[in-house]
ZATORSE-40911 format. One record per residue (C-alpha): residue number from 0; residue in one letter; x, y, z. Coordinates in steps of 0.5 Angstrom, whole numbers. Layout:
<recs>
REC  keza  mitor      x      y      z
REC   NUM      A      X      Y      Z
...
</recs>
This chain:
<recs>
REC  keza  mitor      x      y      z
REC     0      M   -267   -105     39
REC     1      K   -263   -103     45
REC     2      S   -257   -102     41
REC     3      F   -261    -98     36
REC     4      L   -264    -94     41
REC     5      K   -257    -93     44
REC     6      D   -254    -91     37
REC     7      I   -260    -85     37
REC     8      V   -258    -83     44
REC     9      C   -251    -82     43
REC    10      A   -252    -79     36
REC    11      I   -256    -73     39
REC    12      L   -252    -72     45
REC    13      G   -246    -72     41
REC    14      F   -249    -67     37
REC    15      E   -251    -63     43
REC    16      A   -244    -63     45
REC    17      R   -241    -60     39
REC    18      I   -246    -54     39
REC    19      I   -244    -53     47
REC    20      L   -237    -53     45
REC    21      K   -238    -48     40
REC    22      K   -242    -43     44
REC    23      Y   -239    -43     51
REC    24      K   -231    -44     48
REC    25      P   -229    -48     54
REC    26      K   -221    -49     55
REC    27      I   -221    -57     54
REC    28      I   -216    -61     57
REC    29      A   -216    -68     54
REC    30      I   -212    -74     57
REC    31      T   -211    -81     54
REC    32      G   -206    -87     55
REC    33      S   -206    -94     58
REC    34      V   -204    -93     65
REC    35      G   -207    -88     70
REC    36      K   -212    -84     65
REC    37      T   -217    -83     71
REC    38      S   -212    -81     76
REC    39      T   -209    -76     72
REC    40      K   -216    -73     70
REC    41      D   -217    -73     78
REC    42      A   -210    -70     80
REC    43      I   -211    -64     74
REC    44      Y   -218    -62     77
REC    45      S   -214    -62     84
REC    46      V   -209    -57     82
REC    47      L   -214    -53     77
REC    48      K   -220    -52     81
REC    49      E   -218    -46     85
REC    50      K   -216    -43     79
REC    51      S   -222    -43     75
REC    52      F   -229    -46     74
REC    53      I   -227    -53     72
REC    54      R   -231    -59     71
REC    55      K   -228    -66     70
REC    56      S   -231    -73     67
REC    57      E   -234    -77     73
REC    58      K   -232    -84     74
REC    59      S   -229    -86     68
REC    60      F   -233    -82     63
REC    61      N   -228    -83     57
REC    62      S   -232    -86     51
REC    63      E   -237    -83     45
REC    64      I   -242    -83     50
REC    65      G   -238    -81     56
REC    66      I   -235    -75     53
REC    67      P   -242    -72     51
REC    68      L   -245    -73     58
REC    69      T   -239    -69     61
REC    70      I   -240    -64     56
REC    71      L   -247    -63     58
REC    72      G   -246    -64     66
REC    73      V   -251    -70     66
REC    74      Q   -250    -77     69
REC    75      N   -251    -84     65
REC    76      G   -258    -86     64
REC    77      W   -256    -93     64
REC    78      S   -263    -96     62
REC    79      D   -268    -91     64
REC    80      P   -271    -88     58
REC    81      V   -274    -82     62
REC    82      L   -267    -80     65
REC    83      W   -264    -80     58
REC    84      L   -270    -75     56
REC    85      K   -268    -71     61
REC    86      N   -261    -71     59
REC    87      I   -262    -69     52
REC    88      S   -267    -63     55
REC    89      H   -261    -61     59
REC    90      G   -257    -61     53
REC    91      L   -262    -56     49
REC    92      E   -263    -52     55
REC    93      L   -255    -50     55
REC    94      I   -256    -49     47
REC    95      F   -262    -44     47
REC    96      F   -261    -41     54
REC    97      N   -255    -37     56
REC    98      V   -253    -42     62
REC    99      K   -246    -41     67
REC   100      Y   -242    -46     64
REC   101      P   -235    -48     66
REC   102      E   -229    -45     63
REC   103      C   -225    -51     63
REC   104      L   -227    -58     62
REC   105      V   -222    -64     63
REC   106      L   -224    -70     59
REC   107      E   -221    -77     59
REC   108      V   -221    -80     52
REC   109      G   -221    -88     52
REC   110      A   -220    -93     47
REC   111      D   -223   -100     47
REC   112      K   -223   -101     40
REC   113      P   -219    -99     33
REC   114      G   -222    -92     31
REC   115      D   -225    -90     38
REC   116      I   -221    -84     39
REC   117      K   -220    -82     32
REC   118      K   -228    -81     31
REC   119      V   -228    -77     38
REC   120      T   -222    -72     35
REC   121      E   -227    -71     29
REC   122      W   -230    -66     33
REC   123      L   -226    -65     40
REC   124      K   -220    -61     39
REC   125      P   -216    -60     46
REC   126      D   -212    -54     48
REC   127      I   -208    -59     52
REC   128      T   -207    -66     50
REC   129      V   -204    -70     56
REC   130      I   -202    -78     54
REC   131      T   -200    -82     60
REC   132      K   -195    -88     59
REC   133      I   -198    -94     54
REC   134      G   -193    -99     56
REC   135      D   -191   -106     52
REC   136      V   -197   -109     53
REC   137      P   -203   -104     54
REC   138      A   -210   -105     56
REC   139      H   -215   -107     51
REC   140      V   -209   -109     46
REC   141      E   -214   -115     45
REC   142      F   -218   -111     40
REC   143      Y   -212   -109     36
REC   144      S   -207   -113     31
REC   145      S   -201   -110     36
REC   146      S   -199   -106     41
REC   147      D   -196   -101     36
REC   148      E   -204   -100     33
REC   149      V   -206    -98     41
REC   150      V   -200    -93     40
REC   151      K   -203    -90     33
REC   152      E   -210    -90     36
REC   153      K   -208    -86     42
REC   154      S   -203    -81     38
REC   155      Y   -210    -79     34
REC   156      L   -211    -74     41
REC   157      A   -204    -71     40
REC   158      K   -206    -69     33
REC   159      A   -212    -66     34
REC   160      L   -209    -61     39
REC   161      K   -211    -54     37
REC   162      K   -205    -50     33
REC   163      N   -203    -46     39
REC   164      G   -204    -52     44
REC   165      T   -200    -55     49
REC   166      L   -198    -63     48
REC   167      I   -196    -66     55
REC   168      L   -192    -73     54
REC   169      S   -190    -78     59
REC   170      G   -182    -77     58
REC   171      D   -181    -84     61
REC   172      D   -185    -88     55
REC   173      V   -181    -88     49
REC   174      R   -186    -89     44
REC   175      V   -191    -83     48
REC   176      R   -185    -79     47
REC   177      E   -184    -80     40
REC   178      M   -191    -77     39
REC   179      G   -188    -70     39
REC   180      K   -184    -71     33
REC   181      G   -186    -66     27
REC   182      M   -191    -63     32
REC   183      T   -191    -55     32
REC   184      Q   -194    -54     38
REC   185      K   -191    -53     45
REC   186      I   -189    -60     48
REC   187      M   -187    -61     55
REC   188      T   -185    -68     58
REC   189      F   -186    -71     65
REC   190      G   -184    -77     69
REC   191      M   -178    -80     73
REC   192      N   -173    -79     68
REC   193      T   -168    -73     69
REC   194      K   -169    -71     62
REC   195      T   -176    -69     63
REC   196      D   -178    -62     63
REC   197      V   -182    -63     70
REC   198      G   -180    -69     74
REC   199      I   -180    -72     81
REC   200      S   -175    -75     85
REC   201      H   -173    -78     92
REC   202      D   -180    -81     93
REC   203      S   -181    -86     99
REC   204      I   -187    -89    103
REC   205      V   -189    -84    109
REC   206      C   -191    -88    115
REC   207      E   -194    -87    122
REC   208      N   -193    -92    128
REC   209      Q   -190    -97    122
REC   210      I   -197    -96    118
REC   211      P   -196    -93    111
REC   212      V   -200    -87    110
REC   213      G   -198    -84    104
REC   214      M   -192    -82    100
REC   215      N   -187    -76     99
REC   216      F   -183    -73     94
REC   217      K   -180    -67     91
REC   218      L   -183    -64     85
REC   219      N   -177    -61     80
REC   220      F   -178    -56     75
REC   221      E   -173    -51     71
REC   222      G   -168    -52     77
REC   223      N   -173    -51     82
REC   224      S   -175    -57     87
REC   225      I   -180    -57     92
REC   226      P   -183    -62     97
REC   227      V   -190    -65     97
REC   228      I   -193    -70    101
REC   229      V   -199    -74     99
REC   230      R   -204    -79    103
REC   231      G   -208    -84    102
REC   232      F   -204    -88     97
REC   233      V   -198    -92     96
REC   234      G   -194    -94     90
REC   235      K   -189    -90     86
REC   236      H   -193    -91     79
REC   237      L   -199    -87     83
REC   238      L   -194    -81     83
REC   239      Y   -194    -80     75
REC   240      P   -201    -77     75
REC   241      L   -199    -72     80
REC   242      V   -193    -70     76
REC   243      A   -197    -70     70
REC   244      A   -202    -65     73
REC   245      A   -197    -61     76
REC   246      T   -194    -60     69
REC   247      V   -201    -58     67
REC   248      G   -201    -53     73
REC   249      I   -195    -50     70
REC   250      T   -198    -48     63
REC   251      Y   -203    -45     67
REC   252      K   -197    -41     70
REC   253      I   -199    -44     77
REC   254      S   -193    -43     82
REC   255      L   -189    -49     84
REC   256      L   -191    -48     91
REC   257      D   -199    -47     90
REC   258      I   -199    -54     86
REC   259      A   -195    -57     91
REC   260      N   -200    -55     96
REC   261      N   -206    -57     92
REC   262      L   -203    -64     91
REC   263      A   -203    -65     98
REC   264      K   -210    -63     99
REC   265      H   -211    -68     93
REC   266      V   -216    -74     95
REC   267      P   -214    -80     91
REC   268      S   -218    -84     87
REC   269      K   -222    -90     89
REC   270      G   -219    -97     88
REC   271      R   -212    -94     86
REC   272      M   -207    -97     91
REC   273      N   -212    -94     97
REC   274      I   -209    -95    104
REC   275      L   -215    -98    108
REC   276      K   -216   -101    115
REC   277      G   -218   -108    115
REC   278      I   -220   -114    119
REC   279      N   -216   -117    125
REC   280      G   -211   -111    125
REC   281      S   -209   -112    117
REC   282      I   -207   -106    112
REC   283      I   -211   -107    105
REC   284      I   -208   -104     99
REC   285      D   -214   -103     95
REC   286      D   -212   -103     87
REC   287      T   -219   -106     84
REC   288      Y   -221   -100     80
REC   289      N   -217   -104     74
REC   290      S   -211   -108     72
REC   291      S   -206   -109     66
REC   292      P   -199   -112     66
REC   293      D   -195   -105     67
REC   294      A   -200   -103     73
REC   295      L   -200   -110     76
REC   296      H   -192   -110     76
REC   297      E   -192   -103     79
REC   298      A   -197   -105     85
REC   299      L   -193   -111     86
REC   300      N   -187   -106     87
REC   301      A   -190   -102     92
REC   302      L   -192   -108     96
REC   303      D   -185   -110     96
REC   304      K   -183   -104     99
REC   305      V   -188   -104    105
REC   306      E   -185   -106    111
REC   307      I   -188   -111    116
REC   308      D   -187   -114    123
REC   309      P   -185   -121    122
REC   310      S   -184   -121    130
REC   311      I   -192   -121    131
REC   312      G   -192   -126    125
REC   313      S   -194   -121    119
REC   314      K   -194   -123    112
REC   315      K   -195   -120    106
REC   316      I   -201   -122    101
REC   317      A   -202   -121     94
REC   318      I   -209   -123     91
REC   319      I   -209   -122     84
REC   320      G   -215   -122     79
REC   321      D   -215   -123     72
REC   322      M   -212   -118     67
REC   323      L   -218   -118     61
REC   324      E   -217   -116     54
REC   325      L   -210   -118     53
REC   326      G   -211   -123     47
REC   327      K   -205   -127     45
REC   328      F   -201   -124     51
REC   329      S   -205   -126     57
REC   330      N   -202   -133     59
REC   331      E   -195   -130     58
REC   332      E   -197   -124     62
REC   333      H   -201   -127     68
REC   334      E   -195   -132     69
REC   335      K   -190   -126     69
REC   336      A   -194   -123     74
REC   337      G   -194   -129     78
REC   338      E   -187   -130     78
REC   339      H   -186   -123     80
REC   340      A   -191   -124     86
REC   341      L   -188   -130     89
REC   342      V   -181   -126     89
REC   343      I   -185   -122     94
REC   344      T   -189   -126     98
REC   345      P   -191   -134     98
REC   346      T   -198   -132    100
REC   347      V   -201   -131     92
REC   348      I   -208   -132     91
REC   349      T   -211   -132     84
REC   350      V   -218   -130     82
REC   351      G   -221   -132     75
REC   352      Q   -219   -137     69
REC   353      R   -214   -133     67
REC   354      A   -210   -132     73
REC   355      S   -210   -139     75
REC   356      H   -205   -140     70
REC   357      I   -200   -137     75
REC   358      P   -196   -143     77
REC   359      N   -194   -144     85
REC   360      M   -200   -140     87
REC   361      L   -203   -141     94
REC   362      K   -210   -142     92
REC   363      S   -214   -141     86
REC   364      F   -221   -139     85
REC   365      D   -226   -138     80
REC   366      S   -229   -132     83
REC   367      S   -229   -126     88
REC   368      N   -235   -129     92
REC   369      E   -232   -136     92
REC   370      A   -225   -133     94
REC   371      I   -228   -129    100
REC   372      P   -229   -134    106
REC   373      F   -221   -137    105
REC   374      I   -218   -130    105
REC   375      K   -222   -128    111
REC   376      E   -219   -134    115
REC   377      I   -212   -133    113
REC   378      V   -211   -125    114
REC   379      G   -208   -124    121
REC   380      K   -205   -118    125
REC   381      G   -200   -113    121
REC   382      D   -202   -117    114
REC   383      V   -201   -112    108
REC   384      V   -206   -114    103
REC   385      L   -206   -112     96
REC   386      V   -212   -113     92
REC   387      K   -212   -112     85
REC   388      G   -216   -114     78
REC   389      S   -219   -112     72
REC   390      Q   -226   -109     73
REC   391      S   -231   -114     71
REC   392      I   -227   -119     76
REC   393      R   -230   -115     82
REC   394      M   -224   -115     86
REC   395      E   -228   -110     90
REC   396      K   -232   -115     93
REC   397      I   -226   -118     97
REC   398      V   -224   -111     99
REC   399      K   -231   -110    102
REC   400      A   -231   -116    106
REC   401      L   -224   -115    109
REC   402      L   -226   -108    111
REC   403      L   -225   -106    118
REC   404      E   -231   -101    117
REC   405      P   -235   -105    111
REC   406      E   -241   -100    113
REC   407      R   -237    -94    109
REC   408      S   -236    -98    103
REC   409      A   -240    -93     99
REC   410      E   -235    -88    101
REC   411      L   -229    -92    100
REC   412      L   -229    -97     94
REC   413      V   -230    -97     87
REC   414      R   -237    -99     84
REC   415      Q   -241    -98     90
REC   416      D   -247    -95     86
REC   417      P   -254    -99     85
REC   418      E   -253   -100     78
REC   419      W   -246   -104     79
REC   420      L   -249   -107     85
REC   421      A   -255   -110     82
REC   422      K   -250   -114     77
REC   423      E   -247   -118     83
</recs>
């Protein structure tokens, strides 16, 4: 019965969303890929918000119901029928009355299963499509016959682009670059590759008092280069969303200097390599939003580059939770991740049944709650602790337990709203 009612609500909200788009005609920037979609969406918002009246998807509203919610500008009703009725009523208000509406929508478009994006693009036609890195073993590959099928699904968003639109592609991913073949629209690429239209170089970790506080890099376009400093996170891979956002900014004719200034004010998304103060003088790298092989690989690379002070006994700790929805690739990818982690530190702790396949780890636990007492015992002064796992493993619970200021968890961590906390 619940599924039936959900289908009805989805249909109503989707119908309202189509009418609203036709009525108000906002410019649509749609983002897909397997790595960094939400971070890219948030960074684009930071670059453009001073340019026009803009709305972005909240959290990761990227599904057949999440996208209409963003278009209507309402919240998820979860299991509250009254709130869903209010959402539908608000949609009718937008349709029948003239209301001040955003000039631009920044929408994240996800695909959990075959047909998700194809179905959305039957009615969603972007002015700008951004496709981030997909990788060899993409997220949600478990529900597809192969990784090539995931690429095909993502490509529907490129094909949905308006005739006068712009396609912005991750230039460091061969299969993403190939999505531009045969397209007549304007195409721009971004990445670390020197052959991309917009690129970054000379990236490094910024430290204050030997503590990492952010990243700096140079943003390059058409022979021009400008330095950018961003704070609150570490990891070269977290610069990709910023250069993607810069590329969108360039299509809006925003100067490189203004783009750099807007990025410097960008507040990083929660649970994406955030630098947080931990107990016992430790530093936490909170990457608990989600996990995939490529993202975990890059997170471990970042942990490797962070310096510690061995003179006071400081160490690096990698706490790795399950990566879900990898299907037949699961055991192999967890084992590869474990090998990578053990090159960086012997202190590797796993959480979940899948991650338990990692050989030679220090300790393995079935759940985040079970892992917390042991982890709190071993974290010492100057330690750098990377915490990462897929969202259902709830690795943010470990970060909360390690926070120097746990009372700020609602401000600092992912999944702190009442609906998620009720699932504990």
